[in-house]
VOPA-186433 format. One record per residue: residue in three letters; x, y, z of N, C-alpha, C in turn. Coordinates in steps of 0.001 Angstrom, whole numbers, padded with zeros to 6 digits, always signed. Example, Ala and Ser with C-alpha at 12.3 -4.5 7.8 and 13.67 -1.06 7.14 Angstrom:
ALA+013190-005690+007800+012300-004500+007800+013200-003300+007800/SER+012850-002250+007080+013670-001060+007140+012900+000030+007870/
This chain:
MET+000565-000896-000051-000032-000236-000276+000849+001107-000356/GLU+000131+001677-000625+001368+003958-001243+001269+004231+000348/THR+002123+004712+000350+002104+006154+001725+002116+007312+001203/ASN+001411+008328+002405+001563+009488+001845+002426+010565+002312/HIS+003337+009947+003418+004520+010368+003865+005522+010425+003311/LYS+006415+011615+003272+007505+011983+002594+008724+011021+002759/THR+009044+010220+001604+009682+009146+001326+011313+008728+002050/PRO+010941+008126+002732+012724+008481+004003+013492+007975+002456/TRP+013662+007439+001200+014965+007261+000406+015317+008069-000294/ARG+016520+008126-000137+016967+009714-000257+017606+009466-001940/GLY+018215+008640-002650+018908+009092-003558+018643+010146-004947/LYS+017455+010428-005212+016962+010963-006425+016493+012165-006409/MET+016905+013105-006899+015533+014588-006727+015215+014507-008416/ALA+014005+015333-008251+013700+016072-009174+013565+017271-008841/SER+013264+018064-010203+013508+019672-010293+012285+020032-010216/ARG+011609+020819-009015+010480+021633-008703+011012+022887-008503/VAL+009814+024042-008501+010063+024996-007960+008406+025371-007863/LEU+007913+026247-006118+006566+026940-006405+007026+027769-007779/VAL+005298+028327-007432+004748+029361-009027+003586+029742-008251/PRO+003157+031217-008547+002379+032233-008244+001256+031087-009223/CYS+000195+031458-008262-000807+030549-009598-001714+031062-010835/CYS-001530+032171-010646-001749+032419-012668-000499+032177-013850/LEU+000838+031282-013117+001323+030931-014093+001289+029170-014476/ALA+000247+028253-013258+000157+027250-013336-000415+026569-014246/THR-001179+026986-015205-001795+026783-016085-001140+026374-017212/VAL-000823+025352-017982-000177+024771-018924-001152+024569-020308/ALA-000053+025030-021528-000524+024544-022826-000646+023145-023330/TRP-001783+022459-022693-001938+021146-023017-002027+020345-023879/GLY-001385+019776-024498-001794+019100-026055-001282+019936-027471/ALA-000279+021010-026741+001038+021697-027565+001466+020690-028838/GLN+001182+021307-029844+002227+020322-031332+003059+021125-031943/ALA+004139+019896-031935+005485+020496-032141+005047+021135-034141/CYS+005679+021565-034283+005435+022479-036131+006163+021634-036883/ASN+007277+021233-035890+008479+020853-037299+009774+019590-036446/ALA+010031+019096-036770+010899+017845-036102+011843+018669-035123/ASN+012093+019854-035377+013315+019999-034651+012593+020826-033292/ASN+011496+021129-032752+010965+021698-031415+010445+020116-031371/PRO+010009+020589-029968+009104+019550-028991+008250+018929-029531/VAL+007263+018043-028788+006386+017842-028859+005549+017636-027245/TYR+004432+017688-027458+003914+017733-025956+002621+016896-026193/PHE+002546+015628-025585+001444+014583-024959+000757+014828-023559/PRO-000571+015437-023885-001128+015382-022768-001314+014642-021512/GLY-001548+014540-020516-002098+013448-020088-002987+013701-019883/PRO-003837+011730-019829-005622+011464-020909-006766+012028-019711/ILE-006078+011809-018384-006894+012551-017480-006365+013282-016298/VAL-006734+014216-015412-006265+015085-014630-005993+013503-013617/LEU-005306+013478-012830-005371+013077-011117-005318+013452-010393/GLU-006778+012881-009740-007005+013824-008097-006884+012733-007259/VAL-007185+013147-005870-006751+011824-004940-008320+012831-003773/ASP-008424+011873-002616-009139+012496-001849-008489+012608-000730/GLY-007560+012492-000222-006934+012966+000733-006481+011586+001942/SER-007770+010477+001515-007264+009275+002661-006022+008184+002351/GLY-005125+008587+001120-003942+007687+001610-003985+006494+000986/MET-005239+006154+000960-005692+004690+000320-005377+004356-001119/THR-005606+005095-001792-005333+004499-003166-004685+006042-004232/ALA-003244+005107-005058-002907+006538-005934-003242+007028-007097/ALA-003248+007894-007606-004350+008257-009007-003329+007778-009949/ILE-003394+007129-010422-002596+007043-012114-002592+006663-012962/ALA-002079+007415-014292-002005+007666-015199-001005+007248-016098/THR-001371+006267-017385-000601+006450-019001-000047+006834-019649/VAL+000539+007327-020590+000586+008051-021860+002194+007029-022134/PRO+001111+006458-023541+001703+005795-024252+002480+006546-025811/LEU+003819+006776-025447+004580+007929-026568+004743+006627-027785/ARG+004034+007513-029381+003671+006361-029997+005276+006645-031554/PHE+005807+005490-031196+007091+006077-032361+006761+004686-033355/ARG+006947+005349-034234+007637+004435-036154+008211+003009-035816/GLU+007753+002191-036576+008445+001250-036724+010160+001216-037567/GLU+011408+000635-037164+012483+001078-038022+012040+001123-039873/VAL+012282+001861-040671+012469+001167-041656+013937-000147-041679/GLU+014188-000521-043586+014947-001414-043548+015970-000983-043142/SER+017049+000636-043552+018558+000547-043211+018644+000781-041642/GLU+017087+001564-041066+017643+001615-039469+018351+000197-038745/GLN+016928-000876-039389+016875-002171-038606+018798-002764-038491/THR+019083-002690-040316+020637-003367-040826+020976-002363-039781/GLN+021347-000948-039639+023113-000418-038852+022543-001350-037279/ARG+021304-001151-036697+021157-001020-035426+021231-002469-035413/ARG+021465-003947-035956+021859-005224-035878+023159-005327-036304/ALA+024541-004705-036670+025583-004598-036649+025914-003445-035683/LEU+025287-002724-035210+025418-002440-033711+025620-003003-032542/SER+024500-004026-032698+024471-005386-031630+024931-006452-031624/ASP+025586-006614-032545+026811-007603-032721+028457-006852-033026/GLN+028417-005704-032709+029485-004955-032640+029538-005117-030863/LEU+028852-004257-029933+028517-004221-028931+028824-005493-028347/GLY+027746-006485-028462+027481-007464-028071+026604-007855-026891/TYR+025556-006878-027544+024176-006995-026617+023094-006160-027793/GLU+021737-006640-027245+020557-005468-028303+020994-004137-028552/VAL+020907-003655-029510+021105-002199-029355+019497-001944-029018/PRO+018245-001002-028210+017299-000729-028527+017223+000240-029704/ARG+015726-000264-030001+015374+000680-031266+014801+002314-031120/LEU+014726+002191-029916+014772+003836-029522+015025+004296-028384/ARG+016594+004887-028883+017461+004741-027819+017233+006752-027171/GLU+017580+006292-025942+017564+007156-025011+018078+008550-024884/ASP+019987+008398-025409+020452+009324-026375+020189+009884-027412/ARG+018371+009244-028220+018232+010643-029354+017170+010623-029524/ILE+016540+010071-027982+014828+010644-027871+014779+011276-026265/HIS+014021+012452-025498+014944+013213-024636+012768+013791-024024/VAL+012718+012776-022370+011668+013483-022173+011751+013930-021016/GLU+010490+014848-020767+010493+015252-019184+009177+015527-019321/VAL+009051+015703-017614+007073+016108-017042+007085+017028-016574/ARG+005750+018034-016974+006118+019110-016236+004673+018534-015801/TYR+004507+019334-014477+003400+018787-013716+002782+020158-012580/THR+001506+019951-012172+001123+021052-011834+000208+020259-011257/ILE+000492+020642-009113-000063+020476-008412-001199+021256-007730/THR-002415+021044-007108-003229+021807-006957-004157+021473-005405/ASN-003905+022490-003994-004166+021403-003056-005978+021943-002850/LEU-006481+021001-003106-007731+021701-003215-008551+021677-001675/SER-008147+021524-000540-008690+021512+000456-008489+023259+001366/ALA-008699+022492+002525-009224+023733+003079-007937+023468+004331/GLU-007068+022993+004091-006045+022919+005148-004938+022442+004275/GLU-003313+022214+005064-002322+022245+004789-002225+020918+004547/GLY-001224+020364+003308-001042+018777+003155+000612+018764+001996/ILE+000522+017086+001917+001768+017527+001354+001126+016105+000837/PHE+002324+015896-000830+001779+014779-002194+003314+013390-001908/SER+002991+012834-002738+003950+011792-003335+003753+012321-004798/LEU+004765+012102-005378+005055+011467-007200+005818+011243-007671/PHE+005764+009547-008053+006775+009081-008797+006376+008796-010157/VAL+007672+008727-011321+006808+008640-012535+007363+007279-013081/ASP+006879+005917-013083+006582+004857-013759+007183+004609-014898/GLY+006916+003573-015211+006926+004063-017289+007727+002211-017913/ALA+007321+002359-018907+008326+001173-019542+009394+001345-020894/THR+010725+000679-021148+010790+000647-022321+010271-000471-022611/GLU+011710-000391-024303+010874-001573-025280+010982-003003-024629/PHE+012053-003160-023658+012744-004417-022873+011515-004254-021916/THR+011790-003584-020848+010757-003804-018935+009678-002771-018516/ARG+008881-003071-018088+007628-002001-017709+008299-002057-015941/PHE+008407-000778-014866+007678-000925-014163+006962-000436-013431/ASP+006075-001492-012567+004462-001110-012318+004833-001504-010915/TYR+004358-000332-010328+004755-000300-008911+002828-001348-008433/ALA+002085-001463-008701+001717-002531-007929+001582-003933-007909/ALA+002772-004200-009466+003307-005926-009333+004325-005653-008125/VAL+004878-005031-008253+006109-004904-006546+005269-005178-005929/ALA+004194-004330-005685+003994-004614-004503+003230-005733-004197/GLY+002890-006389-005167+001953-007606-004873+002511-008919-004582/ALA+003912-008387-005441+005073-009527-004645+005740-009442-003387/PHE+006038-008382-003278+005663-008525-001139+005134-008795-000754/ASP+003838-008370-001090+002576-008850-000151+002409-010278-000351/ALA+002887-010825-001451+002912-012152-001626+003911-012938-000546/ALA+005196-012415+000300+005714-012427+000639+005770-011911+001704/ASN+004375-011568+002231+004227-010977+003313+005578-010103+004090/ALA+005625-009323+002954+006707-008112+003965+005713-006686+003532/ASP+006519-005721+003434+006100-004181+003665+006818-003936+001524/PRO+006245-003085+001338+006994-003020-000367+007640-001528+000521/PRO+008506-001403-000722+009438+000204-000109+008781+000846-001417/PRO+008468+002045-000593+007819+003173-001241+008605+004039-002576/VAL+009108+003712-003647+010474+003427-004484+009358+003607-005706/GLY+009805+004093-006563+009241+004593-007910+010461+004569-008793/LEU+009964+004439-010020+011156+004571-011095+012098+005718-011045/ILE+010900+006795-011080+011884+008193-010840+010590+008616-009805/PRO+011180+009197-008465+010750+010053-007553+010474+011287-007437/VAL+009666+012255-006810+009768+013630-006620+009954+013729-005272/PRO+010731+013830-004545+011091+013355-003169+010931+014603-002512/ASN+010885+014706-001101+010745+016106-000263+009865+017310-000917/ALA+008634+016418-000966+007945+017860-001335+007464+018602-000630/PRO+007077+020024-000953+006255+020995+000366+005630+020279+001220/ILE+005280+021403+001801+003934+021547+002350+003460+022704+001850/LEU+002202+022344+001202+001245+023326+000423-000145+023548+000978/ALA-000261+025309+001659-000855+026037+001664-002559+025281+001221/PRO-003855+025845+001824-004588+025370+001340-005054+026570+000279/GLY-005369+025140-000646-005350+026843-001975-003991+026647-003093/GLN-002770+026377-003068-002173+026462-003027-001569+025870-004158/VAL-001356+025947-004933-000700+025421-005830+001371+025103-006622/TYR+001347+024661-007160+002908+023653-007034+003408+023459-008372/GLN+004395+023979-008677+004246+023191-010255+005713+023141-010385/GLY+006390+021770-011390+007459+021362-011511+008277+020377-012514/VAL+009463+020242-012245+009755+019527-013811+010207+018126-013816/VAL+010015+017038-013877+011250+015714-014130+011759+015369-015207/ARG+012746+016754-014985+013901+016669-016259+014443+015657-016977/GLU+015139+016372-018301+015334+015087-019115+016506+014370-018429/ASP+017483+014676-017554+018393+013951-016901+017534+012810-016027/ASP+017125+012615-015241+016250+012383-014402+015525+010957-015384/PHE+015098+011627-016078+014465+010129-017046+015905+009432-017703/HIS+017229+010160-018057+018429+009145-018126+018795+008783-016816/GLU+018610+008338-016614+018635+007975-015487+017406+006950-015045/GLY+016824+007336-015221+015319+006537-015146+016145+005286-015834/SER+015856+004936-017014+015964+004965-017910+017521+003470-018344/LEU+018377+004048-017081+019416+003332-016743+019223+001941-015902/ASP+018228+002429-014955+018041+002230-013791+016865+000702-014076/LEU+015948+000814-015271+014856+000309-015378+015835-000934-015898/ASP+016753-000120-016977+017335-001196-017606+018561-002421-016968/ALA+018743-001947-015996+019365-002478-014984+018822-003576-014672/MET+017338-003211-013947+016029-004312-013021+016194-005436-014095/GLY+015480-004961-015319+015448-005968-015886+016532-006649-017172/ARG+017345-006084-017461+017891-006983-018732+019172-007092-017874/TRP+019599-006741-016623+021341-007147-016429+020983-007288-014801/MET+020327-007025-014318+019939-008105-013023+019869-007429-012422/GLY+020203-005989-011877+020325-004901-010577+018962-005245-009564/ASN+019929-005037-007974+018907-005151-007044+018255-003895-007075/PHE+016947-003876-007644+016250-002913-007926+016218-002335-006609/VAL+016209-001891-005080+016114-000999-004678+017293-000189-004209/ALA+018467-001263-004087+019734-000270-004979+019536+000505-005880/VAL+019276+000175-006740+019361+000420-008331+018318+001924-008103/LEU+017276+002047-008053+016789+002787-007417+016909+003438-006285/ILE+017469+004266-005314+017810+004366-004656+018639+005335-004160/ASN+019409+004862-005334+021442+005791-005941+021130+006360-007083/ARG+021475+007610-006869+022197+007763-008261+023159+006804-008628/SER+022861+007584-010108+024374+006191-010848+025561+007040-010217/GLU+025502+008083-011331+026908+008748-010958+027606+009134-009279/VAL+026695+008510-008840+027030+008889-006768+027657+007703-006765/ASN+027218+006550-006618+026927+005300-006441+026515+004484-007153/PRO+027308+003509-008291+026373+002655-009088+026692+001173-009276/ILE+026067+000822-007199+025944-000209-007000+024557-000844-008222/GLY+024354-001843-007528+023555-002918-008517+023340-002809-010564/LEU+024660-001494-011129+025321-002383-011802+026094-002721-012754/GLU+026185-003558-011641+027562-003815-012169+027543-005340-013162/MET+026877-005803-013940+026048-006374-014678+026285-005266-016493/ALA+025649-004697-016050+025414-003717-016985+027198-003087-018150/PRO+027204-003567-018989+027853-003085-020001+028626-001568-019581/ALA+029506-001064-019436+030154-000237-019547+029668+000865-021048/ASN+029655+000360-021958+029463+000629-022944+027665+000747-023547/LEU+027038+000595-022670+025447+000624-022839+025036+001562-023263/ILE+024282+001432-024801+023015+002194-025023+022002+002769-024844/ARG+021515+003018-023846+019922+003015-022928+018983+002955-023481/PRO+017670+002061-023311+016511+002426-023818+015667+003532-023424/ALA+015661+004344-024812+014205+005216-024158+013252+004675-023111/LEU+012486+005491-022349+011291+005119-022307+010223+005615-023306/TRP+009025+004897-023498+008318+005313-024493+006504+005035-023825/GLU+006818+004380-022456+005346+004725-021748+005816+005450-020497/ILE+005110+006026-019914+005135+007369-019357+003887+006897-018054/THR+004319+006336-016189+002871+006711-015761+003306+007599-014437/PRO+002989+008271-014512+002550+008760-012907+001990+008444-012195/ARG+002635+008550-010972+001653+008101-009709+001093+009097-008738/PHE+000425+009443-008077+000145+010241-006944-000732+009848-006023/ASN-000265+010559-005342-000890+010387-003843-000959+011849-003008/ALA-001842+012035-001660-001628+012645-000922-002209+013049+000320/ASN-002070+013389+000961-002777+013037+002496-004037+014109+002358/ARG-004198+015331+001299-005248+015781+001457-005474+016176-000014/PRO-007001+016144-000125-007461+016531-001750-006630+017279-002820/MET-006061+016284-003277-005192+017120-004199-005154+017125-005542/ARG-005037+017979-006370-005473+017442-008659-003993+017583-008939/CYS-003627+016983-009554-002389+016780-010637-002497+016863-011855/GLU-002344+017576-012247-002046+017992-014131-000703+017795-014841/PHE-000464+016792-015839+000735+016849-016476+000727+016621-017840/LEU+001812+016717-018732+001675+016879-019844+003543+016243-019954/VAL+003937+015446-021719+004980+014696-021840+005839+015414-022892/ARG+006632+016350-022556+007713+017065-023585+008090+015683-024165/VAL+008369+015640-025471+009651+015235-026100+010518+015403-027121/ARG+011386+015357-026770+012095+015776-028532+012676+014534-029184/ASP+012659+014588-030180+012608+013506-030866+014056+014100-031930/ASP+015833+013297-031536+016508+013623-032506+016403+013051-034028/ASN+015547+011838-034427+015945+011386-035451+014340+011164-035720/GLN+013193+011632-035367+012649+011905-036060+011331+010248-036421/ARG+011790+009616-035009+011077+008952-034372+009701+008622-034508/LEU+009379+009617-034130+007786+009839-033324+006445+009716-034849/TRP+005886+008786-034289+004913+008340-035437+003981+009753-035677/GLU+003899+009475-037497+003166+010203-037977+001617+009515-038745/ASP+000990+010459-039414+000006+009425-039884+000625+008915-041163/GLY+000215+006902-041670+000748+006160-042843+001964+005969-042643/ASP+002567+006050-041278+003533+005065-039899+003063+003815-040123/ASP+004403+002594-040057+004002+001601-038993+003909+001693-038051/GLU+003550+001227-036586+003713+002068-035717+004408+001001-035155/PHE+005965+001263-034374+006054+000366-033322+005707+000475-032219/THR+005057-001775-031633+004449-001608-030589+005123-002338-030070/PRO+006220-002224-028622+006707-003188-027634+005362-003984-027375/ALA+006381-004947-026392+005546-005493-025753+006606-006027-024638/PRO+006924-005164-023577+008047-005173-022505+007979-006189-021315/ASP+008785-006706-020383+008368-007572-019404+008154-006958-018446/THR+006821-007190-017479+006819-006279-016847+008007-006642-015464/PHE+008642-006241-014500+009675-005984-013456+009367-006632-012540/MET+009137-007975-012235+008597-008723-010907+010468-008569-009952/PRO+010010-008406-009009+011258-008047-007831+011274-009870-007415/VAL+012939-010208-006743+012918-011570-006207+013090-011588-005052/ILE+012144-011227-003832+012342-011368-002528+013018-012543-001551/MET+014390-012027-000823+014134-013358+000094+013749-013727+000666/PRO+013804-014612+001342+012800-014663+002480+013657-014328+003588/
């Protein structure tokens, strides 16, 4: 069961700033006019919680990408053979993601919130419900972790608005963590609570020349101890024009859901 308090896990930080209410409205759904501009994917719903803390509000945004053309597939296979592992179709060094979010305290009391961004690469999906279910089956409490956390959220006054950004470098770290957990057998708690450039624990099996897979599925998970609302959109910069357009064959990954190994 997800908790409402500030997470005790300290390794990862996402950017956030307080803004006046007049700046909190975002142009949801704005589209890029050419390949050099970012494209915005709006959240499919507004995330809203009643403040009981019993159930998190969750929404998933699948980012639509086209299939490889033959020349791209040939180049990727050759690079995979050279490096000794499967190079992803969607490369994190060429697809740059951030999430912009706005939190509103709907109550007449001050309160705090928690926000995680989970998701999936083409190889692995991080689904907190599946992780929590595995811990429940082992009669253990799941740790309050997520793929990309926004820790140490401020106390919001009644009616206060808070706006922040989960940055591209946060997604850079998140894609590494998910790949380490999924393909390279890293200990998931150690991987998630440590920033890799500070403590690379859990990354021992990952190749030094690893090309990270990009997250193509973005899943914010929001909770609070007072009635609150979270609006968000996903911003994508696409270096190689891989985003889907009318007439393209769509790339439809089928990633494995990560399941932790819980020692008795």
